[in-house]
C-alpha positions in Angstrom: 110.8 114.2 184.4 111.3 110.3 185.4 108.5 108.3 186.9 107.8 104.9 187.6 104.6 102.2 186.8 104.2 102.3 190.7 105.3 98.4 190.9 106.9 97.9 194.2 107.8 94.2 194.5 109.4 91.6 192.7 106.3 89.6 192.1 104.6 92.6 190.3 107.7 92.5 187.9 107.7 89.3 187.2 103.8 89.5 186.2 104.5 92.3 183.9 107.4 90.7 182.2 104.8 87.5 181.8 102.6 89.6 180.2 104.9 91.2 177.9 106.6 87.7 177.0 102.9 86.7 175.9 102.0 90.0 173.9 105.2 90.2 172.0 105.7 86.3 171.7 109.3 86.5 173.1 111.4 84.9 175.7 113.3 87.5 178.5 115.8 85.6 180.3 116.2 86.4 183.9 119.6 88.0 183.1 118.2 90.3 180.8 115.1 91.3 182.9 117.9 92.2 185.9 119.3 94.4 183.5 115.7 96.2 182.5 115.3 99.7 184.9 113.2 101.8 182.3 110.6 101.3 179.7 113.1 102.7 177.0 115.3 99.7 178.2 112.4 97.2 177.4 111.6 98.9 174.2 115.2 98.7 173.0 115.4 94.7 174.0 112.3 94.2 172.0 113.6 96.0 168.9 116.8 93.3 169.2 114.3 90.6 169.3 111.7 91.6 166.8 113.5 92.9 163.9 111.4 96.0 162.6 110.3 95.3 158.9 108.2 98.0 157.1 107.9 95.7 153.7 104.5 95.4 152.3 102.9 92.9 154.4 99.6 92.4 156.2 98.0 94.5 158.5 97.7 93.1 162.0 94.5 94.5 162.8 93.2 93.1 159.7 94.7 89.7 160.2 93.2 89.6 163.7 89.4 90.9 162.3 89.4 87.9 159.4 90.5 85.4 162.1 88.0 86.3 164.6 85.1 86.2 162.3 86.2 83.0 160.9 86.4 81.5 164.1 82.8 83.1 165.0 81.4 81.5 162.0 82.8 78.1 162.7 81.4 78.2 166.5 77.8 79.1 164.8 77.5 82.9 165.7 76.1 83.8 162.1 77.7 84.4 158.7 76.8 88.2 158.3 79.5 89.4 160.8 80.8 93.1 160.4 83.0 95.4 162.3 79.8 96.8 164.1 78.2 93.2 164.9 77.4 93.0 168.5 79.5 90.5 170.4 77.1 90.4 173.4 76.3 87.1 171.7 79.1 85.8 173.7 77.5 86.6 176.9 74.8 83.9 176.0 75.6 81.3 178.4 79.0 81.5 180.1 81.3 84.2 178.5 84.2 82.5 180.1 83.8 79.3 178.2 82.7 80.9 175.1 85.9 83.4 175.1 88.0 80.2 175.6 86.4 78.5 172.5 86.9 81.4 170.6 90.6 81.6 171.7 91.1 77.8 170.7 89.6 78.2 167.3 91.2 81.5 166.5 94.7 80.6 167.7 94.9 83.9 169.2 94.8 85.1 173.0 91.2 86.4 173.9 90.6 88.9 176.8 89.5 87.6 180.1 85.9 88.0 181.1 85.2 90.5 183.9 82.8 89.8 186.8 78.9 90.7 186.3 77.5 93.3 189.1 75.4 90.0 190.3 78.6 88.0 190.8 80.5 90.8 192.7 77.5 91.1 194.9 77.4 87.4 195.4 81.2 87.1 195.9 80.8 89.9 198.7 77.9 88.3 200.3 79.5 85.1 200.5 82.8 86.5 201.9 81.0 88.4 204.8 78.4 85.6 205.5 80.9 82.6 205.7 83.2 84.9 207.7 80.6 85.9 210.1 79.5 82.2 210.6 83.2 81.0 211.3 83.4 83.9 213.5 80.2 83.2 215.5 81.1 79.8 216.3 84.0 80.6 218.6 84.4 84.4 218.8 88.4 85.1 219.0 91.0 86.4 217.2 92.4 83.2 215.8 88.4 82.5 214.4 88.3 85.7 212.8 91.3 85.6 210.9 90.0 81.6 210.0 87.0 83.0 209.0 88.4 85.8 206.6 90.6 83.0 204.9 87.5 80.6 204.6 85.6 83.7 203.3 88.1 84.6 200.7 88.4 81.1 199.4 84.4 80.7 199.0 84.3 84.2 197.5 87.1 83.0 194.9 85.0 79.8 193.8 82.0 81.9 193.4 83.9 84.2 191.4 85.5 81.5 189.2 82.6 79.1 189.0 79.2 80.8 190.2 79.9 84.1 188.1 79.2 83.7 184.0 81.7 86.7 183.7 80.6 89.4 180.9 82.7 91.0 177.9 85.3 93.8 179.4 84.6 97.3 178.4 85.4 98.2 174.6 84.8 94.6 173.5 81.2 95.1 172.7 81.6 95.0 168.9 83.6 93.0 166.5 85.8 96.1 165.8 86.1 96.6 169.4 87.1 93.0 170.3 89.6 93.1 166.9 91.5 96.0 168.5 91.7 94.4 171.6 92.7 90.9 170.4 95.2 92.3 167.9 97.3 94.4 170.9 97.5 91.2 173.1 98.7 89.0 170.0 101.2 91.6 168.5 104.2 89.3 168.6 102.3 86.1 167.3 101.0 88.0 164.4 104.3 89.5 163.5 105.5 85.9 163.1 102.5 85.2 161.0 103.3 88.1 158.4 102.0 91.0 159.9 104.0 94.1 159.2 105.8 96.2 162.2 107.8 99.2 162.9 109.7 100.7 165.5 106.6 103.0 166.4 104.2 100.0 166.2 106.4 98.0 168.9 106.5 100.9 171.1 102.8 102.0 170.7 101.9 98.3 171.8 104.4 98.6 174.6 102.8 101.8 176.0 99.6 100.3 175.6 100.3 97.1 177.7 101.8 99.1 180.6 99.1 101.4 180.5 96.9 98.9 182.2 99.0 98.9 185.1 98.9 102.3 186.6 99.9 105.1 184.4 98.0 106.5 181.3 99.7 106.3 178.1 100.6 109.7 177.8 102.5 109.8 180.7 104.6 106.7 179.9 108.0 107.4 178.3 111.4 106.1 177.9 112.6 107.3 181.0 109.8 105.5 183.1 110.8 103.2 185.5 109.3 99.9 186.1 109.6 99.7 190.0 109.1 102.9 192.4 112.3 101.5 194.4 114.2 101.8 191.1 113.3 105.5 190.5 114.0 106.1 194.4 117.3 104.7 194.1 118.1 106.8 191.0 117.0 110.0 192.6 119.3 109.6 195.5 122.2 109.4 193.3 
């Protein structure tokens, strides 16, 4: 039965396309994007841009592992690194900065750091406090709205610059971060010589889209990107 990813506006659609362009290292023109309605149609587009090659080439995951390990060694995180090595060492200092350094040195996109529990608490506290202060100066609807806006700005600054961040789930070991990074850089690794097949492209596409709404097992070729597209098709 057809379903959708639940994206309802153009901005969401543009963001998804940009993410997929980065993951598969391809360029999707506006004309191509306008003709895409389902996940299956996007998969077909990818197959036209990334020709499947099952020849005896390098494993994308192994390529990622060796690149990250070499970068970690150059950055001073130790020489005896194995798949089970604890990557929480990247949380010493500022996780965000350490991931950026690793990204530059390895030449691969790295996952973004997530906010810490303390960072989320500080952000919420800053938002509530600033909003309350602004509203208390002149209680009115306008000042309440201004307080919310200023509170959001302050919260954003605290979250971006005050919170050092932590590694996202499943990235606590070198093996874990390798799997995540390999999926994020699929197209780039293919161009560097990684082997790839139709099913690999589909698996990476579904894996990337599952981060938005639906779990992987519910995404099929008939899954629509936008809820509005599904509604229009159902009305025909």
